[in-house]
VEXROGU-829071 format. One record per residue: residue in three letters; x, y, z of N, C-alpha, C in turn. Coordinates in steps of 0.001 Angstrom, whole numbers, plus 500000, padded with zeros to 6 digits. Example, Ala and Ser with C-alpha at 12.3 -4.5 7.8 and 13.67 -1.06 7.14 Angstrom:
BEGIN
<rest:ALA	nx:513190	ny:494310	nz:507800	cax:512300	cay:495500	caz:507800	cx:513200	cy:496700	cz:507800>
<rest:SER	nx:512850	ny:497750	nz:507080	cax:513670	cay:498940	caz:507140	cx:512900	cy:500030	cz:507870>
***
This chain:
BEGIN
<rest:MET	nx:103342	ny:296571	nz:315735	cax:102284	cay:295775	caz:316302	cx:101295	cy:295416	cz:315199>
<rest:PRO	nx:100838	ny:294166	nz:315135	cax:099906	cay:293755	caz:314096	cx:098577	cy:294502	cz:314226>
<rest:SER	nx:097920	ny:294708	nz:313124	cax:096622	cay:295372	caz:313158	cx:095546	cy:294380	cz:313572>
<rest:LYS	nx:094432	ny:294912	nz:314056	cax:093307	cay:294052	caz:314420	cx:092821	cy:293276	cz:313208>
<rest:LEU	nx:092819	ny:293912	nz:312045	cax:092340	cay:293255	caz:310847	cx:093155	cy:292005	cz:310535>
<rest:SER	nx:094480	ny:292080	nz:310626	cax:095311	cay:290922	caz:310304	cx:095185	cy:289831	cz:311360>
<rest:ILE	nx:094968	ny:290215	nz:312606	cax:094835	cay:289231	caz:313672	cx:093453	cy:288596	cz:313658>
<rest:SER	nx:092453	ny:289292	nz:313120	cax:091102	cay:288741	caz:313158	cx:091007	cy:287409	cz:312427>
<rest:ALA	nx:091871	ny:287177	nz:311461	cax:091880	cay:285896	caz:310761	cx:092211	cy:284751	cz:311710>
<rest:ILE	nx:093029	ny:285043	nz:312720	cax:093379	cay:284019	caz:313709	cx:092139	cy:283531	cz:314423>
<rest:PHE	nx:091206	ny:284441	nz:314661	cax:090017	cay:284104	caz:315431	cx:088854	cy:283660	cz:314568>
<rest:ALA	nx:089030	ny:283623	nz:313281	cax:087941	cay:283210	caz:312409	cx:087479	cy:281799	cz:312746>
<rest:ALA	nx:088381	ny:280953	nz:313113	cax:088024	cay:279569	caz:313418	cx:087633	cy:279369	cz:314869>
<rest:LEU	nx:088014	ny:280240	nz:315701	cax:087638	cay:280030	caz:317103	cx:086296	cy:280566	cz:317404>
<rest:SER	nx:087655	ny:281053	nz:316795	cax:086909	cay:281899	caz:316494	cx:086335	cy:282974	cz:316897>
<rest:VAL	nx:093929	ny:271531	nz:327388	cax:093125	cay:271109	caz:326656	cx:093456	cy:269885	cz:327201>
<rest:ALA	nx:092684	ny:266711	nz:328095	cax:093553	cay:265635	caz:327801	cx:092857	cy:264408	cz:327308>
<rest:LEU	nx:092448	ny:264441	nz:326093	cax:091975	cay:263227	caz:325460	cx:093179	cy:262407	cz:325007>
<rest:PRO	nx:092955	ny:261157	nz:324662	cax:094086	cay:260389	caz:324135	cx:094687	cy:261093	cz:322908>
<rest:VAL	nx:095969	ny:260932	nz:322734	cax:096648	cay:261528	caz:321587	cx:096678	cy:260502	cz:320466>
<rest:TRP	nx:096189	ny:260903	nz:319302	cax:096159	cay:260023	caz:318147	cx:097172	cy:260478	cz:317112>
<rest:ALA	nx:097552	ny:259608	nz:316222	cax:098518	cay:259935	caz:315178	cx:097916	cy:260882	cz:314144>
<rest:GLU	nx:096608	ny:260886	nz:314008	cax:095954	cay:261777	caz:313069	cx:094842	cy:262510	cz:313804>
<rest:SER	nx:094229	ny:263480	nz:313154	cax:093200	cay:264246	caz:313824	cx:091911	cy:263444	cz:313937>
<rest:ASN	nx:091184	ny:263713	nz:315002	cax:089898	cay:263089	caz:315243	cx:088900	cy:264155	cz:315632>
<rest:VAL	nx:087704	ny:264050	nz:315097	cax:086658	cay:265009	caz:315397	cx:086160	cy:264788	cz:316818>
<rest:VAL	nx:086023	ny:265877	nz:317558	cax:085438	cay:265846	caz:318893	cx:083949	cy:266107	cz:318702>
<rest:THR	nx:083103	ny:265180	nz:319147	cax:081674	cay:265305	caz:318879	cx:080817	cy:265474	cz:320126>
<rest:SER	nx:081441	ny:265442	nz:321315	cax:080631	cay:265597	caz:322526	cx:081169	cy:266709	cz:323416>
<rest:GLN	nx:080260	ny:267353	nz:324116	cax:080650	cay:268403	caz:325044	cx:081524	cy:267831	cz:326149>
<rest:THR	nx:081215	ny:266635	nz:326617	cax:082005	cay:266007	caz:327678	cx:083456	cy:265855	cz:327252>
<rest:ASP	nx:083697	ny:265333	nz:326057	cax:085071	cay:265177	caz:325566	cx:085740	cy:266527	cz:325361>
<rest:PHE	nx:084993	ny:267504	nz:324859	cax:085565	cay:268833	caz:324649	cx:086006	cy:269457	cz:325972>
<rest:VAL	nx:085157	ny:269362	nz:326983	cax:085497	cay:269937	caz:328285	cx:086731	cy:269252	cz:328870>
<rest:LYS	nx:086822	ny:267935	nz:328733	cax:088028	cay:267233	caz:329194	cx:089260	cy:267743	cz:328462>
<rest:LEU	nx:089102	ny:268051	nz:327209	cax:090207	cay:268519	caz:326371	cx:090712	cy:269899	cz:326780>
<rest:VAL	nx:089802	ny:270832	nz:327085	cax:090211	cay:272216	caz:327332	cx:090383	cy:272574	cz:328807>
<rest:SER	nx:089856	ny:271771	nz:329707	cax:089911	cay:272112	caz:331135	cx:091345	cy:272312	cz:331613>
<rest:GLY	nx:091613	ny:273482	nz:332169	cax:092926	cay:273788	caz:332722	cx:094003	cy:274045	cz:331692>
<rest:LYS	nx:093638	ny:274144	nz:330436	cax:094620	cay:274355	caz:329357	cx:094524	cy:275760	cz:328795>
<rest:THR	nx:095605	ny:276202	nz:328178	cax:095633	cay:277446	caz:327432	cx:095869	cy:277090	cz:325970>
<rest:LEU	nx:095051	ny:277657	nz:325098	cax:095208	cay:277455	caz:323663	cx:096115	cy:278567	cz:323161>
<rest:THR	nx:097208	ny:278189	nz:322501	cax:098173	cay:279196	caz:322065	cx:098536	cy:279034	cz:320591>
<rest:ARG	nx:098881	ny:280148	nz:320004	cax:099485	cay:280258	caz:318689	cx:100206	cy:281588	cz:318694>
<rest:PRO	nx:101024	ny:281904	nz:317714	cax:101764	cay:283163	caz:317783	cx:100842	cy:284361	cz:318075>
<rest:LEU	nx:101198	ny:285118	nz:319094	cax:100504	cay:286324	caz:319539	cx:099147	cy:286074	cz:320189>
<rest:VAL	nx:098787	ny:284805	nz:320406	cax:097464	cay:284491	caz:320953	cx:097579	cy:283512	cz:322115>
<rest:ARG	nx:096856	ny:283821	nz:323206	cax:096730	cay:282924	caz:324364	cx:095284	cy:283005	cz:324824>
<rest:ILE	nx:094570	ny:281882	nz:324762	cax:093140	cay:281863	caz:325075	cx:092825	cy:280704	cz:326004>
<rest:GLU	nx:091915	ny:280943	nz:326917	cax:091338	cay:279875	caz:327736	cx:089878	cy:279725	cz:327331>
<rest:VAL	nx:089490	ny:278513	nz:326992	cax:088098	cay:278176	caz:326735	cx:087673	cy:277371	cz:327950>
<rest:ARG	nx:086938	ny:278015	nz:328841	cax:086670	cay:277456	caz:330165	cx:085411	cy:276585	cz:330195>
<rest:PRO	nx:085421	ny:275585	nz:331065	cax:084267	cay:274688	caz:331181	cx:082967	cy:275403	cz:331553>
<rest:ASP	nx:083050	ny:276593	nz:332168	cax:081850	cay:277325	caz:332557	cx:081189	cy:278065	cz:331399>
<rest:GLY	nx:081742	ny:277932	nz:330186	cax:081154	cay:278582	caz:329019	cx:081752	cy:279927	cz:328684>
<rest:SER	nx:082808	ny:280322	nz:329375	cax:083450	cay:281610	caz:329077	cx:084733	cy:281400	cz:328275>
<rest:ILE	nx:085115	ny:282449	nz:327560	cax:086359	cay:282482	caz:326794	cx:087090	cy:283755	cz:327217>
<rest:ALA	nx:088386	ny:283641	nz:327509	cax:089166	cay:284808	caz:327917	cx:090607	cy:284636	cz:327471>
<rest:GLY	nx:091250	ny:285754	nz:327164	cax:092655	cay:285704	caz:326802	cx:093106	cy:286976	cz:326136>
<rest:LYS	nx:094172	ny:286844	nz:325355	cax:094773	cay:287964	caz:324643	cx:095045	cy:287553	cz:323204>
<rest:GLY	nx:094815	ny:288476	nz:322304	cax:095183	cay:288341	caz:320903	cx:095977	cy:289563	cz:320534>
<rest:ALA	nx:097275	ny:289407	nz:320304	cax:098191	cay:290544	caz:320159	cx:098087	cy:291341	cz:321451>
<rest:ALA	nx:097766	ny:292599	nz:321389	cax:097707	cay:293426	caz:322597	cx:096289	cy:293593	cz:323124>
<rest:TRP	nx:095312	ny:292960	nz:322490	cax:093913	cay:293186	caz:322839	cx:093305	cy:292003	cz:323577>
<rest:ASP	nx:092367	ny:292322	nz:324466	cax:091648	cay:291280	caz:325202	cx:090728	cy:290504	cz:324275>
<rest:VAL	nx:090624	ny:289220	nz:324540	cax:089669	cay:288347	caz:323871	cx:088698	cy:287873	cz:324945>
<rest:THR	nx:087405	ny:288047	nz:324699	cax:086373	cay:287588	caz:325622	cx:085255	cy:286955	cz:324808>
<rest:GLY	nx:084459	ny:286163	nz:325479	cax:083318	cay:285581	caz:324797	cx:082685	cy:284475	cz:325595>
<rest:THR	nx:081739	ny:283828	nz:324947	cax:081042	cay:282696	caz:325540	cx:080971	cy:281575	cz:324507>
<rest:TRP	nx:080751	ny:280370	nz:325009	cax:080600	cay:279230	caz:324113	cx:079564	cy:278267	cz:324680>
<rest:LYS	nx:079009	ny:277453	nz:323797	cax:078142	cay:276342	caz:324193	cx:078302	cy:275256	cz:323150>
<rest:TRP	nx:077899	ny:274060	nz:323513	cax:077981	cay:272920	caz:322602	cx:076604	cy:272691	cz:322013>
<rest:GLN	nx:076508	ny:272606	nz:320687	cax:075243	cay:272338	caz:320010	cx:075441	cy:271178	cz:319052>
<rest:GLY	nx:074725	ny:270086	nz:319309	cax:074882	cay:268901	caz:318463	cx:076300	cy:268391	cz:318575>
<rest:SER	nx:077053	ny:268468	nz:317484	cax:078457	cay:268034	caz:317461	cx:079414	cy:269199	cz:317289>
<rest:TYR	nx:078958	ny:270421	nz:317597	cax:079763	cay:271601	caz:317295	cx:079983	cy:272521	cz:318494>
<rest:PHE	nx:081163	ny:273143	nz:318502	cax:081531	cay:274197	caz:319431	cx:081000	cy:275499	cz:318840>
<rest:CYS	nx:080096	ny:276148	nz:319559	cax:079513	cay:277400	caz:319063	cx:079941	cy:278525	cz:319983>
<rest:ARG	nx:080542	ny:279560	nz:319404	cax:081088	cay:280636	caz:320210	cx:080621	cy:281988	cz:319711>
<rest:ASP	nx:080573	ny:282924	nz:320674	cax:080318	cay:284329	caz:320395	cx:081536	cy:285062	cz:320943>
<rest:LEU	nx:082338	ny:285676	nz:320078	cax:083660	cay:286152	caz:320459	cx:083799	cy:287658	cz:320246>
<rest:TYR	nx:084558	ny:288278	nz:321166	cax:084898	cay:289700	caz:321093	cx:086409	cy:289840	cz:321191>
<rest:TRP	nx:086944	ny:290714	nz:320375	cax:088392	cay:290928	caz:320373	cx:088657	cy:292426	cz:320399>
<rest:GLY	nx:089286	ny:292885	nz:321486	cax:089515	cay:294314	caz:321651	cx:088224	cy:295095	cz:321669>
<rest:GLY	nx:087144	ny:294463	nz:322133	cax:085838	cay:295106	caz:322185	cx:085022	cy:294972	cz:320914>
<rest:ASP	nx:085623	ny:294496	nz:319836	cax:084903	cay:294328	caz:318569	cx:084296	cy:292937	cz:318480>
<rest:ALA	nx:083029	ny:292875	nz:318099	cax:082343	cay:291590	caz:317953	cx:082865	cy:290850	cz:316727>
<rest:LEU	nx:083270	ny:289609	nz:316923	cax:083673	cay:288766	caz:315793	cx:082528	cy:287867	cz:315360>
<rest:GLY	nx:081455	ny:287864	nz:316126	cax:080255	cay:287150	caz:315729	cx:080138	cy:285749	cz:316294>
<rest:TYR	nx:078975	ny:285193	nz:316051	cax:078619	cay:283846	caz:316504	cx:078939	cy:282870	cz:315384>
<rest:ASN	nx:079543	ny:281723	nz:315741	cax:079864	cay:280730	caz:314733	cx:079945	cy:279364	cz:315386>
<rest:CYS	nx:079405	ny:278352	nz:314711	cax:079513	cay:276964	caz:315181	cx:080621	cy:276282	cz:314386>
<rest:GLN	nx:081504	ny:275584	nz:315113	cax:082727	cay:275081	caz:314509	cx:082960	cy:273604	cz:314804>
<rest:GLU	nx:083537	ny:272937	nz:313830	cax:084009	cay:271577	caz:314034	cx:085302	cy:271648	cz:314840>
<rest:VAL	nx:085453	ny:270711	nz:315774	cax:086661	cay:270647	caz:316594	cx:087361	cy:269329	cz:316315>
<rest:ARG	nx:088649	ny:269408	nz:316059	cax:089475	cay:268212	caz:315869	cx:090627	cy:268256	cz:316851>
<rest:VAL	nx:090974	ny:267102	nz:317373	cax:092146	cay:266997	caz:318236	cx:093238	cy:266299	cz:317437>
<rest:GLU	nx:094430	ny:266852	nz:317514	cax:095623	cay:266323	caz:316864	cx:096674	cy:266179	cz:317954>
<rest:PRO	nx:097737	ny:265481	nz:317729	cax:098761	cay:265365	caz:318773	cx:099227	cy:266737	cz:319264>
<rest:GLY	nx:098887	ny:267061	nz:320511	cax:099304	cay:268311	caz:321135	cx:098595	cy:269552	cz:320641>
<rest:ARG	nx:097568	ny:269386	nz:319823	cax:096895	cay:270542	caz:319225	cx:095390	cy:270332	cz:319143>
<rest:ILE	nx:094707	ny:271452	nz:319020	cax:093274	cay:271439	caz:318771	cx:093020	cy:272339	cz:317570>
<rest:ARG	nx:092132	ny:271915	nz:316693	cax:091845	cay:272674	caz:315471	cx:090348	cy:272976	cz:315422>
<rest:PHE	nx:090028	ny:274258	nz:315198	cax:088655	cay:274713	caz:315042	cx:088446	cy:275076	cz:313582>
<rest:THR	nx:087368	ny:274565	nz:312973	cax:087034	cay:274907	caz:311590	cx:085648	cy:275531	cz:311579>
<rest:SER	nx:085594	ny:276776	nz:311134	cax:084355	cay:277543	caz:311170	cx:083285	cy:276947	cz:310269>
<rest:ASP	nx:082081	ny:277485	nz:310415	cax:080942	cay:277112	caz:309576	cx:080705	cy:275602	cz:309565>
<rest:LYS	nx:080713	ny:275010	nz:310758	cax:080469	cay:273571	caz:310946	cx:081406	cy:272712	cz:310099>
<rest:GLY	nx:082666	ny:273134	nz:310036	cax:083682	cay:272358	caz:309329	cx:083852	cy:272712	cz:307872>
<rest:GLN	nx:083120	ny:273705	nz:307379	cax:083179	cay:274064	caz:305961	cx:083993	cy:275316	cz:305670>
<rest:GLY	nx:084452	ny:276028	nz:306727	cax:085135	cay:277308	caz:306524	cx:086615	cy:277262	cz:306841>
<rest:ASP	nx:087126	ny:278406	nz:307254	cax:088533	cay:278547	caz:307612	cx:088808	cy:277817	cz:308915>
<rest:SER	nx:090064	ny:277427	nz:309104	cax:090412	cay:276743	caz:310344	cx:091670	cy:277359	cz:310956>
<rest:ALA	nx:091795	ny:277129	nz:312256	cax:092972	cay:277582	caz:312984	cx:093316	cy:276529	cz:314017>
<rest:ALA	nx:094604	ny:276218	nz:314119	cax:095079	cay:275238	caz:315099	cx:095773	cy:275962	cz:316232>
<rest:PHE	nx:095595	ny:275429	nz:317430	cax:096206	cay:275980	caz:318632	cx:096947	cy:274867	cz:319352>
<rest:ARG	nx:098063	ny:275204	nz:319960	cax:098753	cay:274266	caz:320846	cx:097976	cy:274178	cz:322146>
<rest:LEU	nx:098016	ny:273023	nz:322761	cax:097373	cay:272816	caz:324052	cx:098440	cy:272884	cz:325137>
<rest:ASN	nx:098438	ny:273936	nz:325917	cax:099431	cay:274121	caz:326977	cx:098758	cy:274133	cz:328340>
***
């Protein structure tokens, strides 16, 4: 089973139905973001997360629960995330939509990023 330390990198960026474009496009409004994530599960290997319109985050990362809250500030998705009970901290992230995927880039687009499938 993967360690929490190795999986925490998956959540560094986090830390879905808009039109599908051939290249990525920045999501800049809460309205568009909510349309994107409503009723969807964000997935990547060993990770399944729901980012809910009510501001909650829930799911699993490896064998541990993922919980948290989010809000939209300016043009950024800002989240406070917990994984297996450990705080991963507050971070505001750039959101991009790609064909069938959503990408979160930490530190307002200047940090690490992680892409998730939209299921």
